[in-house]
N, C-alpha and C positions, 0 to 999 in steps of 0.2 A: 598516547593512543597509537595503535598500529595503523599504518597507511597501506593502501592497496597498491601492489605493483601493477604495471600495465597489463601483463598477462592475466593476473588475478581479476582485474577489472573487466577485461574482455570476457573471461570465463563466466563471471557473475552476470554480466549483461546478457550473455546467451542463455544462461539458466533462467533469468527473469523473463527474457523474451519468450521462451517456451511457455512459461506460466501465463504471461499476458495473452499469448495467442489462444491458449485454452479458454481463458476467461472471455475473450472476444467471441469465440464460437458459441459459448453458452448464452452470452448476452444477445447475440444476433438471433438465436432461436427464440429468446424471450420477447424481443421487441419486434420480430418479424421483418427485420431488415439488416443489411450488413453493417456491422460495427467494426470500424477500423481503429486499431490501437497502434500507436507508433512504437518503434523500438525504444525501450526505456533508457533514459540517461541515469546511470548508476554512480553513486559516489559514497565512499565511507568518510564521514565527517564527524562533527560533534553537534551537540544540541544548539549551541550558540550560533555556529556557522550555518546550520540548516535553517534556523529561525530567521537569520539575516537574509538568507536566500529567498525564503517565502515572503518576508516583508517587502523585499525589493520587487516581487512579482505581484503580490496580492495585498491590497489595502481593504479588501472586503472581508466580511465574516465568512468562515468556512464551515461547511457541513463535514463533520468528522465521524468516521466509522472505525471503531477500535476493537481489536481482538487480541487476547493474550494467547501465545503459543508456547507451551512448556515442554521441556525435554532436556537433552544434553545441551542444546542451545535454547535459551529462553528469550523471547522477544515480545514486546508490545508492538503490534502492527497497526498502523494508522493510515487509513485511506481518506484523503481530503479533496473536496470540491468546493469552489466558490458557491455560496448558498443559492444564488439565483440559477446557477448551472445545474445544481442538484435537482431543482424543480423540473428542468427540461428532461432530465433522465427519467424522473418519476412519470412525467406525462407520457413518455414513450413506452414505459413499462405497463402502465395501467390503462392507456388509451387516451386520446385527446378530447373525447366528448364529455368527460366528467367535469362538473363545475369546480372552480378553484377551491371552494370550501371543503369539498370531499377530497380533493387532492391533498390538502393540508393535513387532513386526518390520516391519510394513507401514506404520507411522505416518509415518516419514520420507519414504518415496516418495509416499504419499498427500498429505501436507502440501506437498511440493514441487510436486505437480500442481495443488493448489488455489491455491498462491501463483502458479504460472506462469499459470494462467487469469486470476486477478484482476489481477495486475500488468500482464500483457500487454494485457488489455482496456483498462485505464486508459491505458497508454502509447499504445496504438493510437488512442484517442480524441484524445489530445493531438497525436499525429503528424498525423492526418488533418485536424484542425481548424486547427492552427497551421502546418502545412507543415514540420514538423521530422522528420528521419530519425533513427531510433535502431537500434543494433545491441545485442541483449541477450545477457547471459551465461546460463549454466545457474543454476538456483536453488540457493542454499546454505541448508540448514535447520539450526537450532541452538536450544538452550534457553538463555535468558539471563535475568538479573535485570533489572528495569526500570532500576535504577541504572546498569547497564553496557550498555544497548542500543546506544548509539552508539560505545562503545569496542571493540565486536566488529568488528575491521577485516578485511574480506575483499574489499572492493570498490575502486572507483576513487577515491572521495572519502576522502582520508587526512587531511583537516583535523581537528585535535583541538580547535580553538578553540571554546569554548562559545557564541561569538557567531556561528558559521558558520550560514548560512541552512538552514532546514528547512521544507519544505512539508508540513504535518501535516494528516491527515484522520482523522476518526472515523466509522465506519460500523457500524450495527447490522444483524445478520443475524437473520432469523426463519425457522425451519424446524422442523417437527414440534412446533409450539407451544412451541418453546424459543427463548430469546433469547440470542444470542451477540454480544458486542461485539468488533469488530476495529479495528485501528489501522493506518493507512498513513502512512509517513514517507518523504519524498523528500529525501535529503541532497544539497545543492547546494554548489558553490563560488560565490564572488562573480560571476565572469564568466557562469556558467550561469544564475544567478538573474536577472541583468540581461538576458541574452539572452531568457529565457523571458518576462519582463515586456514587453520590447520587441516580441516576436512577438505577445503577447496584445493590446497596444495597437494594433498594426497591424491585427489581426483585428477588433477592436472598431470601428476607424475605417473599416473596409471596404476597406483597402488590400490589394493582392495580397501574399501571404506567400511 
């Protein structure tokens, strides 16, 4: 698997940070208060190492929002929140006066919308910066264990190899004085990871993309 050089990691972090900032602006408008999102921690790793990282941080079930983005680079993008934290986000989106049973009915649609905003903002930043075109699927929402996060197969990347590339991000959300940790994983196959790094290097070298 290809590893990121330090300058490549810095460049990707900045690209993702722009996308995260765009998502924060949209979410702030939706919930009527400022949403702060931290600068993402970005790492190109593999499925096993990413899973070990999530297991070390989260023993709880995760709410997973997954979309497939196809093009020259194809990726299954997965946004994850601890399940109880996802309910906090839903309450802020739909209002705190609704009873819990109604929130439960609306939670999947609300989480799909949150995932759609964040994932598309990040992909848009990659697309505009690196000159890549993507076509996205509708978001798929599910509750999974951390152990099984990559074995929930609904997207284009069907590689079950634990050494398959994963572009992993950790983002902290701060809203209403509450801290919510979210995780982003972009599952890639080998050709897509090589294409992404090639485009990134051309961008860094000032070449036309």
